[in-house]
C-alpha positions as CSV (number, residue, x, y, z in Angstrom):
1,M,-71.3,-216.9,-15.2
2,G,-72.9,-220.3,-14.7
3,K,-72.1,-220.4,-10.9
4,M,-73.8,-217.0,-10.4
5,R,-76.9,-218.2,-12.3
6,D,-77.0,-221.4,-10.1
7,W,-76.6,-219.3,-6.9
8,V,-79.5,-217.0,-8.0
9,N,-81.7,-220.0,-8.9
10,N,-80.9,-221.7,-5.6
11,N,-81.5,-218.5,-3.5
12,S,-84.5,-216.9,-5.3
13,A,-86.0,-215.8,-2.0
14,V,-82.8,-213.9,-1.0
15,V,-82.7,-212.3,-4.5
16,T,-86.4,-211.3,-4.3
17,V,-86.0,-209.8,-0.8
18,G,-82.9,-207.9,-2.0
19,A,-84.8,-206.6,-5.0
20,V,-87.7,-205.4,-2.8
21,V,-85.3,-203.7,-0.4
22,L,-83.5,-201.9,-3.3
23,L,-86.9,-200.8,-4.7
24,L,-88.0,-199.4,-1.3
25,I,-84.7,-197.5,-0.9
26,S,-85.1,-196.1,-4.4
27,L,-88.6,-194.9,-3.6
28,A,-87.5,-193.4,-0.4
29,V,-84.8,-191.4,-2.2
30,I,-87.3,-190.2,-4.8
31,V,-89.8,-189.1,-2.2
32,Y,-87.2,-187.5,0.0
33,S,-85.7,-185.5,-3.0
34,T,-89.1,-184.1,-3.9
35,K,-89.8,-182.7,-0.4
36,S,-88.6,-179.6,1.2
37,S,-87.1,-179.6,4.7
38,S,-90.5,-179.2,6.3
39,G,-91.7,-182.4,4.6
40,V,-94.1,-180.6,2.2
41,R,-93.6,-181.2,-1.5
42,N,-92.3,-178.0,-3.0
43,Y,-92.6,-176.7,-6.6
44,K,-93.3,-173.4,-8.3
45,I,-96.8,-172.0,-8.7
46,Y,-98.3,-168.8,-10.0
47,F,-99.0,-165.9,-7.8
48,Y,-100.6,-162.6,-8.8
49,D,-99.5,-159.2,-7.6
50,L,-102.8,-157.3,-6.8
51,N,-101.0,-153.9,-7.2
52,S,-99.1,-154.5,-10.4
53,G,-101.4,-156.9,-12.1
54,Q,-98.5,-159.2,-12.9
55,L,-98.1,-163.0,-12.6
56,F,-95.0,-164.3,-10.9
57,A,-93.7,-167.7,-9.8
58,E,-93.1,-168.5,-6.2
59,E,-92.6,-171.6,-4.0
60,S,-95.8,-173.6,-3.5
61,T,-95.2,-173.7,0.2
62,K,-95.9,-170.0,0.5
63,L,-99.4,-169.2,1.7
64,P,-101.2,-166.1,0.4
65,P,-101.4,-163.3,0.9
66,I,-97.6,-162.8,0.7
67,D,-95.5,-159.7,0.5
68,T,-94.4,-158.5,-3.0
69,P,-92.1,-155.7,-4.2
70,T,-95.2,-153.5,-4.5
71,G,-96.4,-153.9,-0.9
72,K,-97.4,-156.1,2.0
73,D,-99.9,-158.9,1.4
74,N,-100.3,-158.1,-2.3
75,G,-99.4,-161.6,-3.6
76,V,-102.2,-164.2,-4.0
77,W,-102.5,-167.5,-5.7
78,A,-103.4,-167.3,-9.3
79,F,-105.0,-170.3,-10.9
80,V,-103.8,-170.2,-14.5
81,Y,-105.2,-172.2,-17.3
82,G,-104.4,-172.7,-21.0
83,C,-106.6,-173.5,-24.0
84,G,-104.8,-176.4,-25.7
85,D,-101.4,-175.7,-24.1
86,C,-99.9,-173.4,-21.6
87,S,-98.1,-171.1,-24.0
88,E,-98.3,-167.4,-23.1
89,A,-100.7,-166.8,-26.0
90,N,-103.2,-169.4,-24.8
91,R,-103.0,-168.8,-21.0
92,F,-105.5,-167.0,-18.8
93,I,-106.1,-166.4,-15.1
94,G,-109.2,-168.4,-14.1
95,Y,-109.4,-166.9,-10.6
96,L,-107.4,-165.7,-7.6
97,Q,-107.3,-167.3,-4.2
98,K,-106.1,-166.3,-0.7
99,L,-106.5,-167.4,2.9
100,T,-108.1,-165.5,5.7
101,P,-105.6,-164.5,8.4
102,E,-106.9,-167.2,10.7
103,M,-106.7,-169.9,8.1
104,K,-103.2,-168.9,7.1
105,E,-102.1,-169.0,10.7
106,A,-103.6,-172.5,11.1
107,Q,-102.0,-173.7,7.8
108,L,-98.6,-172.3,8.9
109,K,-98.8,-174.2,12.2
110,A,-99.6,-177.4,10.4
111,Q,-96.7,-176.9,7.9
112,S,-94.3,-176.3,10.7
113,G,-95.3,-179.6,12.4
114,E,-96.3,-177.6,15.5
115,T,-99.7,-179.3,15.5
116,G,-98.6,-182.8,14.5
117,E,-101.5,-182.8,12.0
118,M,-101.5,-182.7,8.2
119,M,-104.7,-180.6,8.2
120,P,-104.7,-177.5,10.3
121,P,-106.8,-177.2,13.4
122,Y,-109.2,-174.4,12.6
123,E,-111.6,-172.9,15.1
124,G,-113.7,-171.1,12.5
125,D,-115.8,-172.4,9.6
126,M,-113.3,-174.2,7.3
127,D,-115.5,-173.3,4.3
128,Q,-115.0,-169.6,5.1
129,G,-111.2,-169.7,5.5
130,T,-110.4,-169.8,1.7
131,L,-111.5,-166.9,-0.4
132,I,-111.6,-166.5,-4.2
133,R,-112.4,-163.9,-6.8
134,L,-112.1,-163.2,-10.5
135,K,-109.0,-161.2,-11.5
136,D,-111.0,-158.1,-12.4
137,S,-113.4,-158.3,-9.4
138,G,-112.6,-156.6,-6.1
139,E,-114.9,-158.8,-4.1
140,W,-113.5,-161.9,-2.3
141,V,-116.1,-164.6,-1.6
142,P,-115.7,-167.9,0.3
143,M,-114.5,-170.6,-2.1
144,Y,-117.2,-173.1,-1.1
145,S,-120.1,-170.6,-1.3
146,E,-122.5,-170.6,-4.3
147,E,-120.7,-167.6,-5.7
148,G,-117.3,-169.3,-5.2
149,Q,-118.4,-172.4,-7.1
150,K,-119.7,-170.2,-10.0
151,I,-116.3,-168.5,-10.2
152,M,-114.4,-171.9,-10.3
153,T,-116.7,-173.3,-12.9
154,S,-116.6,-170.2,-15.1
155,I,-113.3,-171.3,-16.6
156,E,-115.1,-174.0,-18.6
157,G,-116.5,-171.4,-21.0
158,K,-113.1,-169.7,-21.7
159,C,-111.8,-172.2,-24.3
160,P,-113.1,-173.3,-27.7
161,A,-115.7,-176.1,-27.5
162,D,-113.2,-178.7,-28.6
163,Q,-110.7,-177.8,-25.8
164,R,-110.8,-178.2,-22.1
165,P,-108.9,-175.7,-19.9
166,K,-105.6,-177.2,-18.8
167,H,-104.1,-176.2,-15.4
168,C,-100.8,-174.5,-16.0
169,R,-97.8,-174.1,-13.7
170,P,-94.6,-172.1,-14.3
171,D,-91.8,-174.1,-15.9
């Protein structure tokens, strides 16, 4: 044991470089294991079926609108929040979100690596490519419009004064 301690003490630079290399390899393994084959981090998020009115979990890499058992392009992102915790009794849908066909196409190209860009090239107004609405409203508005901002901030008043809405994801 003494010989090993002496070697480590006499070769501290080698030991330090070895520890850094091991740390980098460990980080690479962690990052690689949390990404899908397309390089995009993948996890489950809530979607909402516009026909059935039901929440369902789907891969985060899917871009709305998506097909559901009730029909084509009926699945949209659902931003689900909880008051205090995310138990079913405390959850509510803050708002729904989807992409315009043009924005969805640009995002899919970016995801596939076809463009070589992280952000999609988009010919139209980027602010107009993402649409949101309240669950019970039929009108989709641009996310970055004044109406869209009001929808996103409306979640603040949904919980008791001593609780902030907490963003929830499927388990």
